VOPAGU-2260 file (C-alpha; in pm, 1 decimal, decimal comma):
REM VOPAGU-2260
SITE   aa  ch    i         X         Y         Z
SITE  UNK   A    0    1478,9    3586,7    3718,7
SITE  UNK   A    1    1453,8    3230,8    3706,3
SITE  UNK   A    2    1053,3    3110,2    3731,7
SITE  UNK   A    3     969,6    2994,3    4093,4
SITE  UNK   A    4     840,5    2634,5    3948,2
SITE  UNK   A    5    1174,6    2598,0    3796,6
SITE  UNK   A    6    1327,9    2730,3    4167,0
SITE  UNK   A    7    1144,7    2518,1    4345,3
SITE  UNK   A    8    1241,3    2192,9    4126,8
SITE  UNK   A    9    1563,6    2267,1    4170,1
SITE  UNK   A   10    1574,7    2289,4    4512,9
SITE  UNK   A   11    1356,4    1981,6    4562,2
SITE  UNK   A   12    1659,2    1766,7    4343,4
SITE  UNK   A   13    1909,5    1906,2    4527,1
SITE  UNK   A   14    1665,4    1805,5    4915,6
SITE  UNK   A   15    1512,0    1492,8    4749,3
SITE  UNK   A   16    1139,8    1656,2    4883,2
SITE  UNK   A   17     843,2    1463,0    4682,9
SITE  UNK   A   18     731,0    1690,5    4340,3
SITE  UNK   A   19     420,2    1448,1    4271,8
SITE  UNK   A   20     198,9    1729,2    4324,0
SITE  UNK   A   21     446,8    2010,6    4183,1
SITE  UNK   A   22     467,8    1775,8    3865,8
SITE  UNK   A   23     125,2    1623,9    3865,8
SITE  UNK   A   24    -124,6    1850,0    3993,9
SITE  UNK   A   25    -413,4    1595,8    3934,9
SITE  UNK   A   26    -280,1    1365,6    4163,0
SITE  UNK   A   27    -528,1    1427,7    4500,4
SITE  UNK   A   28    -373,2    1527,1    4835,1
SITE  UNK   A   29    -602,7    1280,5    5018,4
SITE  UNK   A   30    -447,9     999,4    4801,5
SITE  UNK   A   31    -117,6    1107,8    4912,7
SITE  UNK   A   32    -180,1    1076,2    5270,2
SITE  UNK   A   33    -344,3     740,8    5288,6
SITE  UNK   A   34      -0,3     518,5    5336,8
SITE  UNK   A   35     381,9     498,8    5327,6
SITE  UNK   A   36     388,3     182,1    5177,1
SITE  UNK   A   37     562,0      80,0    4808,4
SITE  UNK   A   38     484,0     -14,3    4525,2
SITE  UNK   A   39     684,6    -178,1    4275,5
SITE  UNK   A   40     521,9      14,8    3983,1
SITE  UNK   A   41     574,2     385,8    3939,7
SITE  UNK   A   42     249,0     446,1    3777,7
SITE  UNK   A   43     -75,3     278,1    3697,6
SITE  UNK   A   44    -182,9     482,8    3417,2
SITE  UNK   A   45     -20,7     378,5    3060,7
SITE  UNK   A   46    -301,5     358,7    2858,0
SITE  UNK   A   47    -382,6      93,7    2575,5
SITE  UNK   A   48     -34,0     -19,1    2404,8
SITE  UNK   A   49     185,5     220,4    2553,8
SITE  UNK   A   50     508,8     106,3    2485,3
SITE  UNK   A   51     705,0     -22,3    2179,5
SITE  UNK   A   52    1067,4    -186,4    2089,2
SITE  UNK   A   53    1035,3       4,5    1761,0
SITE  UNK   A   54     973,3     353,0    1864,3
SITE  UNK   A   55    1298,9     432,8    2098,5
SITE  UNK   A   56    1443,4     521,8    2304,0
SITE  UNK   A   57    1165,3     569,8    2521,8
SITE  UNK   A   58    1441,6     686,6    2783,2
SITE  UNK   A   59    1748,6     793,8    2900,3
SITE  UNK   A   60    1950,9     764,3    3188,4
SITE  UNK   A   61    2205,4    1071,6    3225,1
SITE  UNK   A   62    2317,8    1243,3    3493,9
SITE  UNK   A   63    2202,8    1036,7    3759,8
SITE  UNK   A   64    1839,1    1040,6    3618,8
SITE  UNK   A   65    1652,1     797,3    3466,8
SITE  UNK   A   66    1394,9     986,8    3207,8
SITE  UNK   A   67    1143,6     803,1    3053,4
SITE  UNK   A   68     818,6     857,9    2833,4
SITE  UNK   A   69     555,6     619,8    2765,1
SITE  UNK   A   70     138,1     693,9    2627,0
SITE  UNK   A   71    -129,3     830,7    2922,0
SITE  UNK   A   72    -437,4     830,9    2915,5
SITE  UNK   A   73    -625,8     962,3    2585,8
SITE  UNK   A   74    -265,8     851,1    2408,0
SITE  UNK   A   75    -138,3    1225,7    2492,6
SITE  UNK   A   76     222,3    1133,6    2557,4
SITE  UNK   A   77     392,7    1124,4    2929,1
SITE  UNK   A   78     744,4    1185,1    3095,4
SITE  UNK   A   79     834,9    1100,3    3401,0
SITE  UNK   A   80    1271,8    1087,7    3590,7
SITE  UNK   A   81    1390,0     888,7    3898,2
SITE  UNK   A   82    1657,4    1037,0    4047,3
SITE  UNK   A   83    1906,4     724,8    4116,2
SITE  UNK   A   84    2066,6     855,9    4472,0
SITE  UNK   A   85    1814,3    1018,5    4620,3
SITE  UNK   A   86    1526,4     742,3    4486,5
SITE  UNK   A   87    1265,6    1014,4    4441,9
SITE  UNK   A   88    1014,9     958,8    4106,4
SITE  UNK   A   89     928,4    1287,3    3991,1
SITE  UNK   A   90     592,0    1335,5    3736,9
SITE  UNK   A   91     453,9    1201,8    3520,4
SITE  UNK   A   92     406,1    1528,3    3347,4
SITE  UNK   A   93     217,2    1564,6    3040,2
SITE  UNK   A   94     471,6    1715,2    2757,5
SITE  UNK   A   95     197,6    1758,2    2422,8
SITE  UNK   A   96    -167,7    1689,4    2357,2
SITE  UNK   A   97    -144,4    1396,5    2100,8
SITE  UNK   A   98    -410,2    1429,5    1804,1
SITE  UNK   A   99    -534,0    1066,3    1823,9
SITE  UNK   A  100    -708,3    1139,3    2152,7
SITE  UNK   A  101    -962,0    1259,6    1870,8
SITE  UNK   A  102    -972,4     896,0    1745,9
SITE  UNK   A  103   -1059,8     742,3    2108,2
SITE  UNK   A  104   -1303,1    1028,4    2173,5
SITE  UNK   A  105   -1528,5     999,3    1900,6
SITE  UNK   A  106   -1540,0     642,1    1790,4
SITE  UNK   A  107   -1396,6     485,3    2131,5
SITE  UNK   A  108   -1113,6     347,2    1959,9
SITE  UNK   A  109    -769,6     332,6    2043,3
SITE  UNK   A  110    -489,3     406,5    1809,6
SITE  UNK   A  111    -168,2     334,9    1969,2
SITE  UNK   A  112      74,1     398,9    1666,8
SITE  UNK   A  113     185,6     753,3    1812,0
SITE  UNK   A  114     327,4     670,5    2145,1
SITE  UNK   A  115     689,3     869,4    2253,3
SITE  UNK   A  116    1002,6     911,7    2145,6
SITE  UNK   A  117    1253,6    1025,5    2374,2
SITE  UNK   A  118    1596,4    1201,3    2337,8
SITE  UNK   A  119    1828,0    1467,3    2514,3
SITE  UNK   A  120    1994,0    1681,0    2304,5
SITE  UNK   A  121    2360,8    1830,2    2387,0
SITE  UNK   A  122    2245,8    2093,0    2596,5
SITE  UNK   A  123    2022,7    1876,2    2843,6
SITE  UNK   A  124    1699,0    2007,0    2692,2
SITE  UNK   A  125    1425,9    1662,2    2678,6
SITE  UNK   A  126    1284,2    1625,1    2303,2
SITE  UNK   A  127     961,9    1392,0    2269,7
SITE  UNK   A  128     853,7    1306,4    1919,9
SITE  UNK   A  129     490,8    1169,3    1962,4
SITE  UNK   A  130     148,8    1168,9    1826,9
SITE  UNK   A  131     207,6    1017,4    1452,6
SITE  UNK   A  132      -8,2     769,3    1247,0
SITE  UNK   A  133      29,1     937,7     898,1
SITE  UNK   A  134    -141,1    1210,6     916,0
SITE  UNK   A  135    -355,8    1175,8     599,3
SITE  UNK   A  136    -442,2    1418,9     312,5
SITE  UNK   A  137    -623,8    1657,5     500,9
SITE  UNK   A  138    -220,5    1803,9     616,8
SITE  UNK   A  139    -136,7    1817,5     213,3
SITE  UNK   A  140      45,6    1571,7     -22,8
SITE  UNK   A  141     278,8    1290,4     131,0
SITE  UNK   A  142     548,2    1282,4     -89,4
SITE  UNK   A  143     616,8     913,1      32,4
SITE  UNK   A  144     357,5     777,5      86,1
SITE  UNK   A  145     -13,9     852,2     226,2
SITE  UNK   A  146    -281,6     724,9     480,4
SITE  UNK   A  147    -318,9     753,8     823,9
SITE  UNK   A  148    -464,1     960,4    1098,9
SITE  UNK   A  149    -246,9    1189,6    1385,8
SITE  UNK   A  150     -28,7    1389,1    1289,2
SITE  UNK   A  151     347,7    1356,9    1429,5
SITE  UNK   A  152     444,9    1605,7    1689,3
SITE  UNK   A  153     774,0    1765,1    1869,0
SITE  UNK   A  154     780,9    1911,2    2219,7
SITE  UNK   A  155    1114,2    2003,9    2400,8
SITE  UNK   A  156    1151,6    2071,9    2762,5
SITE  UNK   A  157    1139,4    2457,6    2830,2
SITE  UNK   A  158    1478,9    2408,6    3058,7
SITE  UNK   A  159    1709,7    2172,5    3097,1
SITE  UNK   A  160    1701,5    1835,7    3263,7
SITE  UNK   A  161    1369,9    1946,0    3364,3
SITE  UNK   A  162    1019,7    1784,0    3281,8
SITE  UNK   A  163     752,4    2042,6    3429,7
SITE  UNK   A  164     678,4    2257,9    3122,5
SITE  UNK   A  165     688,6    2188,8    2757,8
SITE  UNK   A  166     668,1    2373,3    2397,4
SITE  UNK   A  167     575,3    2239,2    2083,7
SITE  UNK   A  168     850,0    2316,5    1787,0
SITE  UNK   A  169     652,6    2235,0    1478,9
SITE  UNK   A  170     971,1    2139,9    1289,1
SITE  UNK   A  171     932,9    1801,2    1146,4
SITE  UNK   A  172     674,2    1640,1     928,7
SITE  UNK   A  173     322,7    1587,8    1002,9
SITE  UNK   A  174     352,9    1236,9     820,2
SITE  UNK   A  175     554,4    1098,2    1055,7
SITE  UNK   A  176     507,6     721,3    1257,2
SITE  UNK   A  177     737,0     501,6    1474,9
SITE  UNK   A  178     968,5     783,9    1569,6
SITE  UNK   A  179    1339,2     705,8    1619,8
SITE  UNK   A  180    1546,3     952,6    1740,9
SITE  UNK   A  181    1902,7     932,0    1725,6
SITE  UNK   A  182    2152,5    1146,0    1891,4
SITE  UNK   A  183    2494,7    1119,2    1725,0
SITE  UNK   A  184    2890,0    1247,0    1885,2
SITE  UNK   A  185    2867,5    1572,2    1711,2
SITE  UNK   A  186    2543,2    1659,2    1849,0
SITE  UNK   A  187    2377,1    1602,6    1500,6
SITE  UNK   A  188    2022,4    1428,5    1571,4
SITE  UNK   A  189    1823,1    1179,7    1335,3
SITE  UNK   A  190    1522,8    1141,7    1328,0
SITE  UNK   A  191    1361,4     812,7    1137,4
SITE  UNK   A  192    1034,0     714,3    1045,7
SITE  UNK   A  193     767,9     599,5     838,7
SITE  UNK   A  194     608,3     879,7     629,5
SITE  UNK   A  195     263,0     789,3     630,5
SITE  UNK   A  196      63,9     457,5     684,9
SITE  UNK   A  197     193,3     144,6     555,1
SITE  UNK   A  198     218,4     195,7     212,4
SITE  UNK   A  199     559,5     451,1     303,7
SITE  UNK   A  200     873,3     502,3     249,4
SITE  UNK   A  201    1123,6     482,9     538,9
SITE  UNK   A  202    1263,0     840,9     580,4
SITE  UNK   A  203    1530,1    1038,7     815,5
SITE  UNK   A  204    1485,9    1422,2     879,7
SITE  UNK   A  205    1854,6    1564,4    1023,2
SITE  UNK   A  206    1911,9    1828,1    1287,2
SITE  UNK   A  207    2246,8    1986,8    1344,8
SITE  UNK   A  208    2116,1    2296,7    1594,7
SITE  UNK   A  209    2020,5    2045,3    1903,2
SITE  UNK   A  210    1678,1    2004,2    1734,0
SITE  UNK   A  211    1535,2    2384,6    1664,2
SITE  UNK   A  212    1510,3    2288,8    1326,2
SITE  UNK   A  213    1533,4    1972,8    1073,0
SITE  UNK   A  214    1584,9    1951,1     710,7
SITE  UNK   A  215    1387,1    1805,6     518,5
SITE  UNK   A  216    1248,0    1404,6     474,9
SITE  UNK   A  217    1536,2    1179,5     274,6
SITE  UNK   A  218    1403,8     857,8     169,1
SITE  UNK   A  219    1625,9     565,1     267,4
SITE  UNK   A  220    1402,4     251,7     248,5
SITE  UNK   A  221    1099,1     270,3     -83,3
SITE  UNK   A  222     764,4     123,0    -105,8
SITE  UNK   A  223     605,3      45,4    -438,4
SITE  UNK   A  224     320,0    -164,7    -602,6
SITE  UNK   A  225     457,6    -479,8    -690,4
SITE  UNK   A  226     403,3    -602,7   -1060,5
SITE  UNK   A  227     347,0    -973,1    -947,7
SITE  UNK   A  228      84,3    -976,6    -677,7
SITE  UNK   A  229    -138,8    -730,3    -600,9
SITE  UNK   A  230      10,6    -561,6    -280,0
SITE  UNK   A  231     244,1    -334,5    -201,4
SITE  UNK   A  232     636,3    -358,0     -73,6
SITE  UNK   A  233     631,2    -236,3     304,3
SITE  UNK   A  234     896,3    -237,6     579,0
SITE  UNK   A  235     974,6    -163,9     925,3
SITE  UNK   A  236    1284,2     -19,2    1016,0
SITE  UNK   A  237    1526,0     -67,3    1389,5
SITE  UNK   A  238    1755,7     263,9    1374,9
SITE  UNK   A  239    2038,3     280,2    1621,8
SITE  UNK   A  240    2401,0     478,6    1615,9
SITE  UNK   A  241    2615,5     241,3    1547,1
SITE  UNK   A  242    2994,4     322,5    1535,0
SITE  UNK   A  243    3130,5     672,0    1417,7
SITE  UNK   A  244    2945,3     837,7    1190,1
SITE  UNK   A  245    2742,3     564,9    1128,8
SITE  UNK   A  246    2361,5     449,0    1189,7
SITE  UNK   A  247    2261,3      50,4    1161,1
SITE  UNK   A  248    1935,2     -29,1    1048,9
SITE  UNK   A  249    1760,3    -363,4    1078,7
SITE  UNK   A  250    1448,9    -422,7     884,3
SITE  UNK   A  251    1164,5    -687,4     810,3
SITE  UNK   A  252     971,6    -705,6     468,2
SITE  UNK   A  253     621,8    -631,8     491,2
SITE  UNK   A  254     372,7    -766,8     207,9
SITE  UNK   A  255      77,1    -517,5     180,4
SITE  UNK   A  256    -209,4    -695,8      53,2
SITE  UNK   A  257    -467,7    -484,6    -134,3
SITE  UNK   A  258    -843,7    -504,3     -27,7
SITE  UNK   A  259    -935,1    -832,8     -62,4
SITE  UNK   A  260    -646,0    -974,5    -183,8
SITE  UNK   A  261    -379,6   -1189,9      17,9
SITE  UNK   A  262    -420,7   -1531,3     279,2
SITE  UNK   A  263    -842,4   -1535,8     258,9
SITE  UNK   A  264    -892,5   -1258,6      81,4
SITE  UNK   A  265    -830,2   -1055,7     411,3
SITE  UNK   A  266    -642,7    -765,9     234,4
SITE  UNK   A  267    -406,3    -590,9     473,4
SITE  UNK   A  268    -290,0    -860,3     723,4
SITE  UNK   A  269      85,3    -852,5     972,9
SITE  UNK   A  270     235,4   -1066,7     689,2
SITE  UNK   A  271     612,0    -976,1     736,3
SITE  UNK   A  272     905,7   -1216,0     639,6
SITE  UNK   A  273    1278,4   -1246,5     658,8
SITE  UNK   A  274    1574,5    -964,0     788,4
SITE  UNK   A  275    1787,2    -740,8     640,5
SITE  UNK   A  276    2065,3    -448,7     748,7
SITE  UNK   A  277    2276,4    -190,8     584,5
SITE  UNK   A  278    2450,0     108,8     739,1
SITE  UNK   A  279    2403,8     491,5     678,9
SITE  UNK   A  280    2687,2     669,1     687,4
SITE  UNK   A  281    2579,4    1046,3     812,6
SITE  UNK   A  282    2929,7    1219,5     626,2
SITE  UNK   A  283    2821,9    1091,7     316,5
SITE  UNK   A  284    2464,7    1024,2     354,6
SITE  UNK   A  285    2542,7     732,3     202,4
SITE  UNK   A  286    2485,9     361,6     236,2
SITE  UNK   A  287    2639,5     -10,5     214,6
SITE  UNK   A  288    2560,3    -303,1     297,6
SITE  UNK   A  289    2780,6    -544,1     558,4
SITE  UNK   A  290    3001,8    -590,8     251,2
SITE  UNK   A  291    3118,1    -233,3     271,7
SITE  UNK   A  292    2897,2    -183,9    -119,1
SITE  UNK   A  293    2758,6     104,8    -195,4
SITE  UNK   A  294    2329,5     113,6    -247,4
SITE  UNK   A  295    2106,1     296,5    -426,4
SITE  UNK   A  296    1939,4     527,1    -179,5
SITE  UNK   A  297    1623,8     477,9    -151,4
SITE  UNK   A  298    1689,3     107,8    -152,4
SITE  UNK   A  299    1392,7     -96,3    -321,3
SITE  UNK   A  300    1290,1    -450,3    -253,8
SITE  UNK   A  301    1471,4    -599,2    -488,6
SITE  UNK   A  302    1799,2    -407,3    -423,0
SITE  UNK   A  303    1720,8    -514,3     -70,4
SITE  UNK   A  304    1685,3    -863,7    -142,1
SITE  UNK   A  305    1987,1    -888,0    -323,4
SITE  UNK   A  306    2227,2    -681,3    -159,4
SITE  UNK   A  307    2119,9    -664,2     244,6
SITE  UNK   A  308    1935,8    -988,1     317,4
SITE  UNK   A  309    2066,3   -1156,3     650,0
SITE  UNK   A  310    1805,0   -1445,8     675,7
SITE  UNK   A  311    1506,6   -1566,1     481,3
SITE  UNK   A  312    1219,4   -1698,9     697,0
SITE  UNK   A  313    1040,7   -1854,4     443,2
SITE  UNK   A  314     651,8   -1972,0     536,6
SITE  UNK   A  315     696,3   -1798,8     880,2
SITE  UNK   A  316     596,7   -1451,1     971,9
SITE  UNK   A  317     787,7   -1246,3    1173,9
SITE  UNK   A  318     814,1    -903,7    1386,9
SITE  UNK   A  319    1076,7    -647,1    1396,4
SITE  UNK   A  320    1372,2    -633,2    1677,0
SITE  UNK   A  321    1625,4    -461,6    1773,7
SITE  UNK   A  322    2012,6    -449,8    1617,6
SITE  UNK   A  323    2354,1    -328,6    1802,0
SITE  UNK   A  324    2696,5    -368,2    1740,3
SITE  UNK   A  325    3009,7    -481,9    1965,3
SITE  UNK   A  326    3327,3    -386,9    2034,1
SITE  UNK   A  327    3500,4    -514,0    1731,0
SITE  UNK   A  328    3164,8    -350,9    1526,0
SITE  UNK   A  329    3021,0    -626,4    1428,1
SITE  UNK   A  330    2655,1    -608,4    1448,9
SITE  UNK   A  331    2376,9    -811,5    1640,7
SITE  UNK   A  332    2044,8    -871,0    1547,5
SITE  UNK   A  333    1724,1    -943,3    1718,9
SITE  UNK   A  334    1388,4   -1064,4    1492,5
SITE  UNK   A  335    1103,7   -1263,0    1621,4
SITE  UNK   A  336     994,7   -1496,9    1409,2
SITE  UNK   A  337     658,7   -1739,4    1394,6
SITE  UNK   A  338     472,2   -2013,0    1223,1
SITE  UNK   A  339     119,5   -1858,8     996,0
SITE  UNK   A  340    -136,1   -2021,6    1162,5
SITE  UNK   A  341    -421,4   -1818,7     953,2
SITE  UNK   A  342    -496,9   -1526,6    1180,9
SITE  UNK   A  343    -450,1   -1189,5    1120,5
SITE  UNK   A  344    -119,0   -1180,4    1340,9
SITE  UNK   A  345     -34,1   -1557,1    1210,4
SITE  UNK   A  346      91,6   -1651,9    1549,7
SITE  UNK   A  347     313,1   -1640,9    1842,3
SITE  UNK   A  348     619,0   -1549,0    1747,3
SITE  UNK   A  349     985,4   -1626,9    1960,4
SITE  UNK   A  350    1264,0   -1390,4    1966,9
SITE  UNK   A  351    1551,5   -1517,1    1772,2
SITE  UNK   A  352    1924,5   -1365,0    1755,6
SITE  UNK   A  353    2175,3   -1323,2    1491,1
SITE  UNK   A  354    2492,0   -1213,4    1485,5
SITE  UNK   A  355    2779,4   -1093,7    1198,9
SITE  UNK   A  356    3057,2   -1331,6    1227,9
SITE  UNK   A  357    3309,9   -1157,5    1046,3
SITE  UNK   A  358    3303,3   -1310,4     757,2
SITE  UNK   A  359    2893,5   -1439,2     729,2
SITE  UNK   A  360    2568,9   -1393,5     915,1
SITE  UNK   A  361    2512,2   -1734,1    1177,6
SITE  UNK   A  362    2180,2   -1892,9    1192,4
SITE  UNK   A  363    1915,7   -1773,5    1398,0
SITE  UNK   A  364    1937,4   -1915,5    1754,0
SITE  UNK   A  365    1576,7   -1869,4    1985,8
SITE  UNK   A  366    1649,8   -1711,9    2278,9
SITE  UNK   A  367    1366,0   -1908,7    2529,9
SITE  UNK   A  368    1338,0   -2243,8    2435,8
SITE  UNK   A  369    1068,4   -2342,1    2646,9
SITE  UNK   A  370     829,2   -2042,8    2466,2
SITE  UNK   A  371     947,0   -2197,8    2083,6
SITE  UNK   A  372     830,3   -2563,1    2246,2
SITE  UNK   A  373     513,8   -2419,1    2361,9
SITE  UNK   A  374     442,1   -2166,4    2055,0
SITE  UNK   A  375     414,5   -1870,8    2306,9
SITE  UNK   A  376     500,3   -1494,4    2218,4
SITE  UNK   A  377     800,9   -1293,5    2320,1
SITE  UNK   A  378     947,2    -952,1    2343,1
SITE  UNK   A  379    1208,5    -789,3    2456,8
SITE  UNK   A  380    1542,8    -642,3    2345,7
SITE  UNK   A  381    1894,9    -646,2    2432,7
SITE  UNK   A  382    2235,3    -490,7    2555,3
SITE  UNK   A  383    2570,4    -628,8    2551,4
SITE  UNK   A  384    2813,0    -561,7    2810,0
SITE  UNK   A  385    3179,0    -582,7    2780,0
SITE  UNK   A  386    3133,1    -941,4    2584,0
SITE  UNK   A  387    2855,6   -1031,9    2781,9
SITE  UNK   A  388    2525,6   -1030,6    2571,0
SITE  UNK   A  389    2198,5   -1037,6    2766,6
SITE  UNK   A  390    1860,5   -1056,7    2678,2
SITE  UNK   A  391    1520,9    -872,0    2895,1
SITE  UNK   A  392    1222,6   -1084,5    2794,9
SITE  UNK   A  393     872,1   -1071,3    2821,4
SITE  UNK   A  394     663,7   -1380,5    2765,5
SITE  UNK   A  395     390,9   -1607,9    2914,6
SITE  UNK   A  396     465,6   -1881,4    3181,4
SITE  UNK   A  397     133,4   -2067,6    3186,1
SITE  UNK   A  398    -129,6   -1835,6    3286,9
SITE  UNK   A  399     161,9   -1567,1    3458,7
SITE  UNK   A  400     351,6   -1276,2    3283,5
SITE  UNK   A  401     704,4   -1346,9    3342,2
SITE  UNK   A  402    1066,3   -1038,8    3265,4
SITE  UNK   A  403    1309,7   -1217,0    3303,7
SITE  UNK   A  404    1679,5   -1123,3    3108,0
SITE  UNK   A  405    1821,8   -1419,2    2929,2
SITE  UNK   A  406    2227,2   -1501,3    2870,6
SITE  UNK   A  407    2448,9   -1610,5    2604,2
SITE  UNK   A  408    2631,6   -1878,1    2710,1
SITE  UNK   A  409    3015,0   -1980,0    2492,6
SITE  UNK   A  410    2995,1   -2341,7    2376,3
SITE  UNK   A  411    3224,4   -2483,6    2162,7
SITE  UNK   A  412    2990,5   -2445,7    1853,4
SITE  UNK   A  413    2989,0   -2173,8    1606,3
SITE  UNK   A  414    2663,9   -2088,3    1751,4
SITE  UNK   A  415    2600,8   -1981,5    2086,2
SITE  UNK   A  416    2294,8   -2101,2    2339,5
SITE  UNK   A  417    2101,3   -1892,2    2572,5
SITE  UNK   A  418    2026,0   -1982,8    2958,7
SITE  UNK   A  419    1744,0   -1796,7    3181,7
SITE  UNK   A  420    1962,7   -1593,4    3413,2
SITE  UNK   A  421    1707,2   -1465,2    3658,3
SITE  UNK   A  422    1368,1   -1378,3    3637,6
SITE  UNK   A  423    1236,4   -1014,6    3711,6
SITE  UNK   A  424     912,9    -978,3    3769,0
SITE  UNK   A  425     594,8   -1194,7    3768,0
SITE  UNK   A  426     175,9   -1088,9    3762,0
SITE  UNK   A  427     -89,5   -1296,5    3715,3
SITE  UNK   A  428    -271,8   -1298,0    3389,4
SITE  UNK   A  429     -68,4   -1035,9    3239,3
SITE  UNK   A  430      39,1    -974,5    2947,1
SITE  UNK   A  431     309,8    -747,4    2845,7
SITE  UNK   A  432     453,0    -431,5    2662,0
SITE  UNK   A  433     795,0    -363,5    2642,2
SITE  UNK   A  434    1049,4     -59,6    2546,8
SITE  UNK   A  435    1364,4     -92,2    2370,9
SITE  UNK   A  436    1635,8     -88,2    2632,5
SITE  UNK   A  437    1707,6     251,6    2783,9
SITE  UNK   A  438    2000,5     475,4    2655,7
SITE  UNK   A  439    2274,4     439,7    2880,3
SITE  UNK   A  440    2117,7     254,1    3117,4
SITE  UNK   A  441    2129,5     223,2    3483,3
SITE  UNK   A  442    2143,6    -131,1    3609,1
SITE  UNK   A  443    1820,1     -65,5    3770,7
SITE  UNK   A  444    1624,3      73,8    3516,7
SITE  UNK   A  445    1734,7     -92,6    3183,2
SITE  UNK   A  446    1433,4    -137,4    3058,2
SITE  UNK   A  447    1033,8      -1,9    3094,9
SITE  UNK   A  448     744,1    -237,7    3100,3
SITE  UNK   A  449     361,0    -195,0    3085,3
SITE  UNK   A  450     172,7    -452,3    3266,2
SITE  UNK   A  451    -158,3    -541,8    3008,1
SITE  UNK   A  452    -466,4    -676,4    3187,2
SITE  UNK   A  453    -787,8    -788,0    3012,6
SITE  UNK   A  454   -1046,2    -608,6    3200,3
SITE  UNK   A  455    -856,3    -250,7    3153,3
SITE  UNK   A  456    -748,2      35,6    2922,4
SITE  UNK   A  457    -522,5     144,2    3191,7
SITE  UNK   A  458    -200,2       0,6    3337,3
SITE  UNK   A  459     108,5      -8,5    3563,0
SITE  UNK   A  460     378,8      81,5    3408,1
SITE  UNK   A  461     765,3     -26,5    3592,5
SITE  UNK   A  462    1118,0      75,8    3545,1
SITE  UNK   A  463    1339,2    -264,9    3541,3
SITE  UNK   A  464    1649,5    -342,3    3585,9
SITE  UNK   A  465    1865,9    -633,3    3672,0
SITE  UNK   A  466    1762,5    -588,1    4055,4
SITE  UNK   A  467    1373,8    -594,0    3907,7
SITE  UNK   A  468    1132,1    -280,5    3953,0
SITE  UNK   A  469    1196,1       4,6    4084,0
SITE  UNK   A  470     955,5     101,6    4403,0
SITE  UNK   A  471     688,0     363,5    4452,2
SITE  UNK   A  472     540,6     498,0    4709,4
SITE  UNK   A  473     189,5     403,1    4665,9
SITE  UNK   A  474      37,1     686,4    4699,7
SITE  UNK   A  475     219,7     897,8    4432,8
SITE  UNK   A  476     169,4     574,2    4215,7
SITE  UNK   A  477    -173,0     590,1    4198,4
SITE  UNK   A  478    -301,0     815,0    3898,9
SITE  UNK   A  479    -590,2     574,4    3734,1
SITE  UNK   A  480    -846,4     800,1    3958,1
SITE  UNK   A  481    -762,8    1105,5    3800,0
SITE  UNK   A  482    -650,1    1009,3    3468,1
SITE  UNK   A  483    -954,0    1186,4    3344,7
SITE  UNK   A  484    -823,0    1539,7    3444,8
SITE  UNK   A  485    -540,2    1470,4    3202,3
SITE  UNK   A  486    -690,2    1595,9    2875,2
């Protein structure tokens, strides 16, 4: 017999009723009846730095519903769903319990490294991977690195396409950080992540049974102590599905300085450089570069520089972006590059675009020249629709935060240019946190965006598409006053 809750949810999907109380009982009855006005955000309880491009996908569109995930109060993972035909929101619901909540509750510090990644398997079950920032030695020996706080966790919905109830599966390494989940054409699931804190390898775990079990971790990108300077080789990867059995990997290099070393003796700062690219063939479990040369596993810095380098950034610092393939199988890459101004983060960085011509890597183009001119941060992701390449970027325009689309324009020269096509969202005094583009995205729901205001730890969160953000009834979107009840 089907559980009563499942029957109610199924009924609501069919008739389009309001599931806010059913899926999130912390929303007060009184707030539901105050107004029928609409707002352009779907929740106001995104917490800390609740979204990131590196943890992806944060959302998946399937069967006319877009499922999304983000970091909620106390760093716990939240999941919501939007039914496009019914124009109905469901949730958010809390799908697990993050260890990093203890960091906030005991130290008053928000550790946002454990924000959730979402995947839907071939049977329709929804998976989230969350809560990890290296775990630490108290959970045993880390074969591929060290350090850290929260445990990496894996939760799965109790029923297909149903976000109302979740269970935890203890089947991935607790040491994982920056989860990236990929479902291959044959249904196999690959979870790629850093196996610990900064001084750790990047690895993958493979599941052939829809995420119910995972094989042990396999290292693909190695950390190691440098002999020439007092620092450790470290990395930041972007992984996504390529053609056939391939997973494509773009990455930048992190100079992980030891204590009291590096620029101004500051020790560990976010100094990162250069852009690299390689491919993992999941049939052979081998790595290769853009020229189809097989690479040793795991790849070291020396091999990366000799065999996988896309571009040098010199004295400029980087913040990694994303990668995808066009119909011809050529890779297109994004990375954020900026001048080092002597800060711990170097300084503002602007999104640049590189692509493989079929013979060589292009020179990088800046997407938003105005941001480059004013030295303003930009962040975002891109997608290719037919042959049209579009970036969705967040940036500052004077004191306003803006989300806008930028499209690649054909030119007579070898290198393309980009123009601002459409402004999708603007908020006064806002900074943005953004996800990667939603997997199999509906045109109306392409990316998740959190509006970060300086005077609050809780933020409004938007589901943004080609026509701007998807609205929701104001009373349904307000969770702030009840956030203390979400533990």
